[in-house]
mmCIF file of the N, C-alpha and C atoms, coordinates in Angstrom:
data_MODEL
# 
_entry.id   MODEL 
# 
loop_
_atom_site.group_PDB 
_atom_site.id 
_atom_site.type_symbol 
_atom_site.label_atom_id 
_atom_site.label_alt_id 
_atom_site.label_comp_id 
_atom_site.label_asym_id 
_atom_site.label_entity_id 
_atom_site.label_seq_id 
_atom_site.pdbx_PDB_ins_code 
_atom_site.Cartn_x 
_atom_site.Cartn_y 
_atom_site.Cartn_z 
_atom_site.occupancy 
_atom_site.B_iso_or_equiv 
_atom_site.pdbx_formal_charge 
_atom_site.auth_seq_id 
_atom_site.auth_comp_id 
_atom_site.auth_asym_id 
_atom_site.auth_atom_id 
_atom_site.pdbx_PDB_model_num 
ATOM 1   N N  . UNK A 1 1  ? 5.087  -220.069 77.641 1.00 0.00 ? 1  UNK A N  1 
ATOM 2   C CA . UNK A 1 1  ? 6.206  -219.670 77.869 1.00 0.00 ? 1  UNK A CA 1 
ATOM 3   C C  . UNK A 1 1  ? 6.905  -220.149 78.729 1.00 0.00 ? 1  UNK A C  1 
ATOM 4   N N  . UNK A 1 2  ? 6.623  -220.187 80.088 1.00 0.00 ? 2  UNK A N  1 
ATOM 5   C CA . UNK A 1 2  ? 7.711  -221.173 81.165 1.00 0.00 ? 2  UNK A CA 1 
ATOM 6   C C  . UNK A 1 2  ? 7.683  -222.383 80.904 1.00 0.00 ? 2  UNK A C  1 
ATOM 7   N N  . UNK A 1 3  ? 6.443  -223.043 80.680 1.00 0.00 ? 3  UNK A N  1 
ATOM 8   C CA . UNK A 1 3  ? 6.933  -224.759 80.573 1.00 0.00 ? 3  UNK A CA 1 
ATOM 9   C C  . UNK A 1 3  ? 7.345  -224.821 78.900 1.00 0.00 ? 3  UNK A C  1 
ATOM 10  N N  . UNK A 1 4  ? 7.486  -224.200 78.275 1.00 0.00 ? 4  UNK A N  1 
ATOM 11  C CA . UNK A 1 4  ? 8.082  -224.408 76.957 1.00 0.00 ? 4  UNK A CA 1 
ATOM 12  C C  . UNK A 1 4  ? 9.829  -224.132 77.119 1.00 0.00 ? 4  UNK A C  1 
ATOM 13  N N  . UNK A 1 5  ? 10.117 -223.287 78.053 1.00 0.00 ? 5  UNK A N  1 
ATOM 14  C CA . UNK A 1 5  ? 11.614 -222.738 78.258 1.00 0.00 ? 5  UNK A CA 1 
ATOM 15  C C  . UNK A 1 5  ? 11.722 -223.612 78.935 1.00 0.00 ? 5  UNK A C  1 
ATOM 16  N N  . UNK A 1 6  ? 11.480 -224.254 80.006 1.00 0.00 ? 6  UNK A N  1 
ATOM 17  C CA . UNK A 1 6  ? 11.486 -225.782 80.366 1.00 0.00 ? 6  UNK A CA 1 
ATOM 18  C C  . UNK A 1 6  ? 11.569 -226.661 79.678 1.00 0.00 ? 6  UNK A C  1 
ATOM 19  N N  . UNK A 1 7  ? 11.175 -226.914 79.139 1.00 0.00 ? 7  UNK A N  1 
ATOM 20  C CA . UNK A 1 7  ? 10.871 -228.465 77.781 1.00 0.00 ? 7  UNK A CA 1 
ATOM 21  C C  . UNK A 1 7  ? 12.322 -228.296 77.065 1.00 0.00 ? 7  UNK A C  1 
ATOM 22  N N  . UNK A 1 8  ? 12.385 -226.791 76.403 1.00 0.00 ? 8  UNK A N  1 
ATOM 23  C CA . UNK A 1 8  ? 13.366 -226.640 75.463 1.00 0.00 ? 8  UNK A CA 1 
ATOM 24  C C  . UNK A 1 8  ? 14.573 -226.569 75.860 1.00 0.00 ? 8  UNK A C  1 
ATOM 25  N N  . UNK A 1 9  ? 14.558 -225.920 77.059 1.00 0.00 ? 9  UNK A N  1 
ATOM 26  C CA . UNK A 1 9  ? 16.150 -225.478 77.980 1.00 0.00 ? 9  UNK A CA 1 
ATOM 27  C C  . UNK A 1 9  ? 16.888 -224.113 77.526 1.00 0.00 ? 9  UNK A C  1 
ATOM 28  N N  . UNK A 1 10 ? 15.761 -223.782 76.713 1.00 0.00 ? 10 UNK A N  1 
ATOM 29  C CA . UNK A 1 10 ? 16.420 -222.236 76.207 1.00 0.00 ? 10 UNK A CA 1 
ATOM 30  C C  . UNK A 1 10 ? 14.980 -221.255 76.210 1.00 0.00 ? 10 UNK A C  1 
ATOM 31  N N  . UNK A 1 11 ? 15.516 -219.897 76.289 1.00 0.00 ? 11 UNK A N  1 
ATOM 32  C CA . UNK A 1 11 ? 14.079 -218.790 76.249 1.00 0.00 ? 11 UNK A CA 1 
ATOM 33  C C  . UNK A 1 11 ? 13.939 -218.718 74.479 1.00 0.00 ? 11 UNK A C  1 
ATOM 34  N N  . UNK A 1 12 ? 15.063 -218.945 73.482 1.00 0.00 ? 12 UNK A N  1 
ATOM 35  C CA . UNK A 1 12 ? 14.810 -218.437 72.465 1.00 0.00 ? 12 UNK A CA 1 
ATOM 36  C C  . UNK A 1 12 ? 14.497 -219.557 71.687 1.00 0.00 ? 12 UNK A C  1 
ATOM 37  N N  . UNK A 1 13 ? 14.747 -221.364 72.084 1.00 0.00 ? 13 UNK A N  1 
ATOM 38  C CA . UNK A 1 13 ? 14.251 -222.148 71.330 1.00 0.00 ? 13 UNK A CA 1 
ATOM 39  C C  . UNK A 1 13 ? 12.715 -222.578 71.990 1.00 0.00 ? 13 UNK A C  1 
ATOM 40  N N  . UNK A 1 14 ? 12.378 -221.816 73.259 1.00 0.00 ? 14 UNK A N  1 
ATOM 41  C CA . UNK A 1 14 ? 10.983 -221.670 73.593 1.00 0.00 ? 14 UNK A CA 1 
ATOM 42  C C  . UNK A 1 14 ? 9.970  -221.013 72.471 1.00 0.00 ? 14 UNK A C  1 
ATOM 43  N N  . UNK A 1 15 ? 10.647 -219.625 72.492 1.00 0.00 ? 15 UNK A N  1 
ATOM 44  C CA . UNK A 1 15 ? 10.282 -218.709 71.408 1.00 0.00 ? 15 UNK A CA 1 
ATOM 45  C C  . UNK A 1 15 ? 9.881  -219.103 70.220 1.00 0.00 ? 15 UNK A C  1 
ATOM 46  N N  . UNK A 1 16 ? 10.890 -220.007 69.528 1.00 0.00 ? 16 UNK A N  1 
ATOM 47  C CA . UNK A 1 16 ? 10.663 -220.287 68.244 1.00 0.00 ? 16 UNK A CA 1 
ATOM 48  C C  . UNK A 1 16 ? 9.548  -221.215 68.269 1.00 0.00 ? 16 UNK A C  1 
ATOM 49  N N  . UNK A 1 17 ? 9.472  -222.105 69.043 1.00 0.00 ? 17 UNK A N  1 
ATOM 50  C CA . UNK A 1 17 ? 8.569  -223.128 68.929 1.00 0.00 ? 17 UNK A CA 1 
ATOM 51  C C  . UNK A 1 17 ? 7.491  -222.431 69.233 1.00 0.00 ? 17 UNK A C  1 
ATOM 52  N N  . UNK A 1 18 ? 7.066  -221.753 69.560 1.00 0.00 ? 18 UNK A N  1 
ATOM 53  C CA . UNK A 1 18 ? 5.820  -220.736 69.925 1.00 0.00 ? 18 UNK A CA 1 
ATOM 54  C C  . UNK A 1 18 ? 5.496  -219.639 68.624 1.00 0.00 ? 18 UNK A C  1 
ATOM 55  N N  . UNK A 1 19 ? 6.532  -219.631 67.726 1.00 0.00 ? 19 UNK A N  1 
ATOM 56  C CA . UNK A 1 19 ? 6.664  -218.507 66.916 1.00 0.00 ? 19 UNK A CA 1 
ATOM 57  C C  . UNK A 1 19 ? 6.717  -217.277 67.245 1.00 0.00 ? 19 UNK A C  1 
ATOM 58  N N  . UNK A 1 20 ? 7.663  -216.813 68.291 1.00 0.00 ? 20 UNK A N  1 
ATOM 59  C CA . UNK A 1 20 ? 8.200  -215.637 68.826 1.00 0.00 ? 20 UNK A CA 1 
ATOM 60  C C  . UNK A 1 20 ? 9.450  -215.420 68.611 1.00 0.00 ? 20 UNK A C  1 
ATOM 61  N N  . UNK A 1 21 ? 10.114 -214.194 68.567 1.00 0.00 ? 21 UNK A N  1 
ATOM 62  C CA . UNK A 1 21 ? 11.486 -213.831 68.321 1.00 0.00 ? 21 UNK A CA 1 
ATOM 63  C C  . UNK A 1 21 ? 11.762 -213.962 69.824 1.00 0.00 ? 21 UNK A C  1 
ATOM 64  N N  . UNK A 1 22 ? 13.374 -214.003 69.977 1.00 0.00 ? 22 UNK A N  1 
ATOM 65  C CA . UNK A 1 22 ? 14.060 -214.274 71.710 1.00 0.00 ? 22 UNK A CA 1 
ATOM 66  C C  . UNK A 1 22 ? 13.254 -213.164 72.434 1.00 0.00 ? 22 UNK A C  1 
ATOM 67  N N  . UNK A 1 23 ? 13.480 -212.163 71.621 1.00 0.00 ? 23 UNK A N  1 
ATOM 68  C CA . UNK A 1 23 ? 13.161 -210.616 72.643 1.00 0.00 ? 23 UNK A CA 1 
ATOM 69  C C  . UNK A 1 23 ? 11.820 -210.745 72.965 1.00 0.00 ? 23 UNK A C  1 
ATOM 70  N N  . UNK A 1 24 ? 10.830 -211.145 72.395 1.00 0.00 ? 24 UNK A N  1 
ATOM 71  C CA . UNK A 1 24 ? 9.962  -211.397 72.677 1.00 0.00 ? 24 UNK A CA 1 
ATOM 72  C C  . UNK A 1 24 ? 9.372  -212.199 73.747 1.00 0.00 ? 24 UNK A C  1 
ATOM 73  N N  . UNK A 1 25 ? 10.109 -213.400 73.544 1.00 0.00 ? 25 UNK A N  1 
ATOM 74  C CA . UNK A 1 25 ? 9.781  -214.391 74.047 1.00 0.00 ? 25 UNK A CA 1 
ATOM 75  C C  . UNK A 1 25 ? 10.264 -214.219 76.108 1.00 0.00 ? 25 UNK A C  1 
ATOM 76  N N  . UNK A 1 26 ? 11.588 -213.416 75.715 1.00 0.00 ? 26 UNK A N  1 
ATOM 77  C CA . UNK A 1 26 ? 12.252 -213.409 76.852 1.00 0.00 ? 26 UNK A CA 1 
ATOM 78  C C  . UNK A 1 26 ? 11.507 -212.078 77.575 1.00 0.00 ? 26 UNK A C  1 
ATOM 79  N N  . UNK A 1 27 ? 10.893 -211.100 76.935 1.00 0.00 ? 27 UNK A N  1 
ATOM 80  C CA . UNK A 1 27 ? 9.703  -210.219 77.691 1.00 0.00 ? 27 UNK A CA 1 
ATOM 81  C C  . UNK A 1 27 ? 8.584  -211.001 78.373 1.00 0.00 ? 27 UNK A C  1 
ATOM 82  N N  . UNK A 1 28 ? 8.271  -211.803 77.841 1.00 0.00 ? 28 UNK A N  1 
ATOM 83  C CA . UNK A 1 28 ? 6.929  -212.406 78.309 1.00 0.00 ? 28 UNK A CA 1 
ATOM 84  C C  . UNK A 1 28 ? 7.473  -213.256 79.625 1.00 0.00 ? 28 UNK A C  1 
ATOM 85  N N  . UNK A 1 29 ? 8.501  -214.200 79.471 1.00 0.00 ? 29 UNK A N  1 
ATOM 86  C CA . UNK A 1 29 ? 9.201  -214.501 80.836 1.00 0.00 ? 29 UNK A CA 1 
ATOM 87  C C  . UNK A 1 29 ? 9.147  -213.511 81.798 1.00 0.00 ? 29 UNK A C  1 
ATOM 88  N N  . UNK A 1 30 ? 9.719  -212.287 81.024 1.00 0.00 ? 30 UNK A N  1 
ATOM 89  C CA . UNK A 1 30 ? 9.892  -211.386 82.332 1.00 0.00 ? 30 UNK A CA 1 
ATOM 90  C C  . UNK A 1 30 ? 8.561  -211.046 83.123 1.00 0.00 ? 30 UNK A C  1 
ATOM 91  N N  . UNK A 1 31 ? 7.944  -210.532 82.207 1.00 0.00 ? 31 UNK A N  1 
ATOM 92  C CA . UNK A 1 31 ? 6.333  -210.209 82.566 1.00 0.00 ? 31 UNK A CA 1 
ATOM 93  C C  . UNK A 1 31 ? 5.927  -211.246 83.125 1.00 0.00 ? 31 UNK A C  1 
ATOM 94  N N  . UNK A 1 32 ? 5.794  -212.475 83.502 1.00 0.00 ? 32 UNK A N  1 
ATOM 95  C CA . UNK A 1 32 ? 5.688  -213.659 84.218 1.00 0.00 ? 32 UNK A CA 1 
ATOM 96  C C  . UNK A 1 32 ? 6.198  -213.247 85.638 1.00 0.00 ? 32 UNK A C  1 
ATOM 97  N N  . UNK A 1 33 ? 7.095  -213.403 85.465 1.00 0.00 ? 33 UNK A N  1 
ATOM 98  C CA . UNK A 1 33 ? 7.853  -213.008 86.648 1.00 0.00 ? 33 UNK A CA 1 
ATOM 99  C C  . UNK A 1 33 ? 8.032  -212.015 87.329 1.00 0.00 ? 33 UNK A C  1 
ATOM 100 N N  . UNK A 1 34 ? 7.474  -210.805 86.972 1.00 0.00 ? 34 UNK A N  1 
ATOM 101 C CA . UNK A 1 34 ? 6.781  -209.538 87.657 1.00 0.00 ? 34 UNK A CA 1 
ATOM 102 C C  . UNK A 1 34 ? 5.724  -209.638 88.317 1.00 0.00 ? 34 UNK A C  1 
ATOM 103 N N  . UNK A 1 35 ? 4.821  -210.660 87.709 1.00 0.00 ? 35 UNK A N  1 
ATOM 104 C CA . UNK A 1 35 ? 3.430  -210.701 87.983 1.00 0.00 ? 35 UNK A CA 1 
ATOM 105 C C  . UNK A 1 35 ? 3.261  -211.561 89.273 1.00 0.00 ? 35 UNK A C  1 
ATOM 106 N N  . UNK A 1 36 ? 4.497  -212.664 89.362 1.00 0.00 ? 36 UNK A N  1 
ATOM 107 C CA . UNK A 1 36 ? 3.878  -213.766 90.353 1.00 0.00 ? 36 UNK A CA 1 
ATOM 108 C C  . UNK A 1 36 ? 5.541  -212.802 91.251 1.00 0.00 ? 36 UNK A C  1 
ATOM 109 N N  . UNK A 1 37 ? 6.074  -211.837 90.832 1.00 0.00 ? 37 UNK A N  1 
ATOM 110 C CA . UNK A 1 37 ? 7.038  -211.450 92.201 1.00 0.00 ? 37 UNK A CA 1 
ATOM 111 C C  . UNK A 1 37 ? 7.930  -212.622 92.542 1.00 0.00 ? 37 UNK A C  1 
ATOM 112 N N  . UNK A 1 38 ? 8.524  -213.326 91.401 1.00 0.00 ? 38 UNK A N  1 
ATOM 113 C CA . UNK A 1 38 ? 9.069  -214.549 91.555 1.00 0.00 ? 38 UNK A CA 1 
ATOM 114 C C  . UNK A 1 38 ? 10.250 -214.644 90.411 1.00 0.00 ? 38 UNK A C  1 
ATOM 115 N N  . UNK A 1 39 ? 11.320 -215.194 90.763 1.00 0.00 ? 39 UNK A N  1 
ATOM 116 C CA . UNK A 1 39 ? 12.055 -215.359 89.637 1.00 0.00 ? 39 UNK A CA 1 
ATOM 117 C C  . UNK A 1 39 ? 12.208 -216.697 89.468 1.00 0.00 ? 39 UNK A C  1 
ATOM 118 N N  . UNK A 1 40 ? 11.937 -216.998 87.810 1.00 0.00 ? 40 UNK A N  1 
ATOM 119 C CA . UNK A 1 40 ? 11.538 -218.198 87.795 1.00 0.00 ? 40 UNK A CA 1 
ATOM 120 C C  . UNK A 1 40 ? 12.864 -219.277 86.982 1.00 0.00 ? 40 UNK A C  1 
ATOM 121 N N  . UNK A 1 41 ? 13.633 -218.678 86.550 1.00 0.00 ? 41 UNK A N  1 
ATOM 122 C CA . UNK A 1 41 ? 14.625 -218.835 85.894 1.00 0.00 ? 41 UNK A CA 1 
ATOM 123 C C  . UNK A 1 41 ? 16.049 -218.332 86.154 1.00 0.00 ? 41 UNK A C  1 
ATOM 124 N N  . UNK A 1 42 ? 17.195 -218.965 86.483 1.00 0.00 ? 42 UNK A N  1 
ATOM 125 C CA . UNK A 1 42 ? 18.292 -218.377 86.296 1.00 0.00 ? 42 UNK A CA 1 
ATOM 126 C C  . UNK A 1 42 ? 18.890 -218.502 85.208 1.00 0.00 ? 42 UNK A C  1 
ATOM 127 N N  . UNK A 1 43 ? 19.712 -217.153 84.449 1.00 0.00 ? 43 UNK A N  1 
ATOM 128 C CA . UNK A 1 43 ? 19.788 -217.101 83.339 1.00 0.00 ? 43 UNK A CA 1 
ATOM 129 C C  . UNK A 1 43 ? 21.230 -216.681 83.092 1.00 0.00 ? 43 UNK A C  1 
ATOM 130 N N  . UNK A 1 44 ? 22.317 -217.067 81.874 1.00 0.00 ? 44 UNK A N  1 
ATOM 131 C CA . UNK A 1 44 ? 23.206 -216.673 81.629 1.00 0.00 ? 44 UNK A CA 1 
ATOM 132 C C  . UNK A 1 44 ? 22.888 -216.371 80.279 1.00 0.00 ? 44 UNK A C  1 
ATOM 133 N N  . UNK A 1 45 ? 24.232 -216.531 79.509 1.00 0.00 ? 45 UNK A N  1 
ATOM 134 C CA . UNK A 1 45 ? 24.389 -215.826 78.143 1.00 0.00 ? 45 UNK A CA 1 
ATOM 135 C C  . UNK A 1 45 ? 23.560 -217.163 77.604 1.00 0.00 ? 45 UNK A C  1 
ATOM 136 N N  . UNK A 1 46 ? 24.242 -218.509 77.953 1.00 0.00 ? 46 UNK A N  1 
ATOM 137 C CA . UNK A 1 46 ? 24.136 -219.610 77.128 1.00 0.00 ? 46 UNK A CA 1 
ATOM 138 C C  . UNK A 1 46 ? 23.792 -221.025 78.050 1.00 0.00 ? 46 UNK A C  1 
ATOM 139 N N  . UNK A 1 47 ? 23.057 -220.374 79.178 1.00 0.00 ? 47 UNK A N  1 
ATOM 140 C CA . UNK A 1 47 ? 21.941 -221.362 80.211 1.00 0.00 ? 47 UNK A CA 1 
ATOM 141 C C  . UNK A 1 47 ? 21.229 -220.655 80.498 1.00 0.00 ? 47 UNK A C  1 
ATOM 142 N N  . UNK A 1 48 ? 19.758 -221.745 81.024 1.00 0.00 ? 48 UNK A N  1 
ATOM 143 C CA . UNK A 1 48 ? 18.770 -221.194 81.666 1.00 0.00 ? 48 UNK A CA 1 
ATOM 144 C C  . UNK A 1 48 ? 18.443 -222.453 82.538 1.00 0.00 ? 48 UNK A C  1 
ATOM 145 N N  . UNK A 1 49 ? 18.448 -222.183 83.709 1.00 0.00 ? 49 UNK A N  1 
ATOM 146 C CA . UNK A 1 49 ? 17.859 -222.971 84.608 1.00 0.00 ? 49 UNK A CA 1 
ATOM 147 C C  . UNK A 1 49 ? 16.876 -222.649 85.783 1.00 0.00 ? 49 UNK A C  1 
ATOM 148 N N  . UNK A 1 50 ? 16.012 -223.583 86.334 1.00 0.00 ? 50 UNK A N  1 
ATOM 149 C CA . UNK A 1 50 ? 14.944 -223.444 86.636 1.00 0.00 ? 50 UNK A CA 1 
ATOM 150 C C  . UNK A 1 50 ? 15.503 -223.073 88.405 1.00 0.00 ? 50 UNK A C  1 
ATOM 151 N N  . UNK A 1 51 ? 15.115 -221.728 89.254 1.00 0.00 ? 51 UNK A N  1 
ATOM 152 C CA . UNK A 1 51 ? 14.877 -221.372 90.276 1.00 0.00 ? 51 UNK A CA 1 
ATOM 153 C C  . UNK A 1 51 ? 14.472 -222.789 91.349 1.00 0.00 ? 51 UNK A C  1 
ATOM 154 N N  . UNK A 1 52 ? 14.643 -222.493 92.406 1.00 0.00 ? 52 UNK A N  1 
ATOM 155 C CA . UNK A 1 52 ? 13.831 -223.485 93.276 1.00 0.00 ? 52 UNK A CA 1 
ATOM 156 C C  . UNK A 1 52 ? 12.317 -223.157 93.015 1.00 0.00 ? 52 UNK A C  1 
ATOM 157 N N  . UNK A 1 53 ? 11.660 -221.796 93.261 1.00 0.00 ? 53 UNK A N  1 
ATOM 158 C CA . UNK A 1 53 ? 10.498 -221.615 92.857 1.00 0.00 ? 53 UNK A CA 1 
ATOM 159 C C  . UNK A 1 53 ? 9.964  -222.161 91.479 1.00 0.00 ? 53 UNK A C  1 
ATOM 160 N N  . UNK A 1 54 ? 11.222 -222.114 90.483 1.00 0.00 ? 54 UNK A N  1 
ATOM 161 C CA . UNK A 1 54 ? 10.759 -222.174 89.008 1.00 0.00 ? 54 UNK A CA 1 
ATOM 162 C C  . UNK A 1 54 ? 10.468 -223.548 89.004 1.00 0.00 ? 54 UNK A C  1 
ATOM 163 N N  . UNK A 1 55 ? 10.979 -224.595 89.654 1.00 0.00 ? 55 UNK A N  1 
ATOM 164 C CA . UNK A 1 55 ? 10.893 -225.763 90.181 1.00 0.00 ? 55 UNK A CA 1 
ATOM 165 C C  . UNK A 1 55 ? 9.318  -226.477 90.702 1.00 0.00 ? 55 UNK A C  1 
# 
């Protein structure tokens, strides 16, 4: 999910490419960030950008 989001430039697009809804894709990324105790992306309603940790 993380790599797909980087490649596609958005969580919803990454989810679609993996057969997931936008909500499921977002949840997967939040869980990953929680497991790693890192914030991987800065999110706005229209833009997703990797944080320093995400790079």
